[in-house]
N, C-alpha and C positions, 0 to 999 in steps of 0.2 A: 326262634322258639316256636313260632307258628307251625313250621314244617315238622318239627319234632312232635308236637301235639297231634297233628294229622297222621303222622306215621304211627305213633303209639296207638291212637284210636283205631286206625285201619288195621293195625297188626292184631289188636284184640279181637276185632270182628273176624279176621282171617283165621286166627287160632280157633275160635269158636266154630266157624264153618268147617274147617279141616277136621276138628275133633268129631263133630256131629256127622260129617260125611263118612268118616272112617267107621263110626258106629253103625251107620245104616248100610254102607257098602259091604260090610262083612256079614250082612244078614242078621244083625243083632237087634231084632225088633224088641226082644226082652230088655236089652240094655237101654234102648231108647225109651221104653215105657218106664223103666226104673229111673232114668234121668228125669223124665217129666214128673213122676211122682215125687222125687226128691226136691225138685224145684218148687212144686206146689206146696210141699211141706215147709220150705223156707219162706214162701210168701205168707203162709199162715203163722209161722213161728217167729220170724224176725220182725221187730216192730217197724223198721225203717221203710221197707218196700210199701207197706200199707199206707204209711204216712205220706210218702212221696206221691203215690197215686191219688190219695185223697186231696192233696194240695195242688198237684200239677197235671193230673190225668194219667191215662193208660201208660204202663211201663213195660219194658222188656226186662226179663230176668234170666240170668244164666250163671253157670258154674264153670270156671275155667279149669281144664285138666281133669274133669270128672272121670274117676275110675282108672286113671293112668298110673298113679303112684300113691303110696301111703302118705299120710299126713294131711294137714289142713289144705283146703282149696279156697280159691277166691270167688266169693259171691259178688255179682254185679247186678244192680238194678239201674236202668237208664230211662229217663223220661225226657220228652221234648216239649217245650212250651214257649208261649209268647212269640212264636214265629221267628225266633232267633237263638233260643237257649237250649242247651243240653245239660241236664243234671244227672250225674252218675254217683252211685253209692258203691263203695268197694269195702269189703270186710272179709276177713278169713273166717271160715266156718269148719266145724268138725262134722263129718258125715257118717251116719250109720248106714252102710250100703245094704246090709241085710234087711233093715226095716224101711229103706228108701226114705230116710228122714234127715233133716238138719238137726243135729243134737244141740249145738250152741255156737255162738260166735267165739272165736279164740283171739280176736284182736278188736281194737276199737274201730268203729266205723269212720271212714273218711268220705267226704262229699266233695265232688268236683263240679263246679259250675263253669261252663264254657259259653262265651258269647260269640256267636258267628258274626263276623264283620262283613264278609261277602262270600259268595259261592264261587267255586272254581268250575268253569265250564270247559268242556272238551267236545270231541266228536260225538260222544255218546250222551251229551247233555250235562247235567250236574254231576261232577266227578269228585267233589271234595269241598272243603270249606277252609276259609282263612279265619282262624280263631283270633279275634281281636283282643279279648280279655279272658282271664281265667281266675277263679278264686278257689281256695281249698278251705273247707269248713271242718272243724272237729265236732265231736258229739255235743259239746256245750253250746256252740253256735247253732247247731242243728236244732237243739231243744228250744232255743230262743225263737228260731224261725217258725217252728211248729206252734209255739205259744202265741206267736203273732199271726197265726193263720196264713203263713206264706208271704207275709209282707217283708220283702227283702230289706227295706229301709230300717227295720228293727235291728239289723245286724250290720248296717252301714254299706250295703251293696246297692249301687244305683242301677236297677233293672229298668230297661226301656220297655214299657208296656204297650206303647202305641206305635212301634216302629218295626214291623216285621220285615225280614229280608225276603225279597221276591224269590219265589221258587223254593223256599225253605221246606215245604211239604215234599217236594220232589227229592230233596237232599235226604230227608228222614226216610222216605220210601226206599231209597237206595241203600241206606244203612241197614234197614230192617229186612231187606229182601233175602239175605242168606240165613237169617236167624230163624230158629224154631220158636214159634209163638206158643207160649204155655197158657192153656186155658185155666182160669181160676174163678 
């Protein structure tokens, strides 16, 4: 299961990188600006990205398959905290491409909490992570967590607050390297 989680997470980052590289390599500065404005709209419109950042710090925000086909797109917000945790929000959204805005969410949000057990090192340094535990939260559990001001024990999740994984920051830096950081 751990390998599957790593492949899935690496695959999402790769898809985002390839999509953004395609937009910029085609000289589509306007499309990149439209993407940035749309993501900024989502940060303002959707309640969960703001809540995640308020509780756990600076996040990465992106839309999978932006502009490639009609229909809802997947919004992701990802934060890293505690020296060993990744929290990801995934929700399908409806986009108004003409106005560069997120109109609404069209699915219920899901929250994925991953605990890094150890880091995988290779010739280039930290190259991945062994995910030791994962939890999936629905919107009801998320609301309880927000009411508890980020106290995971309120929803029965034992978060290790004093046990960072060595070089976790290097791992996060590697994940964030190909991403477009969205100012807000």
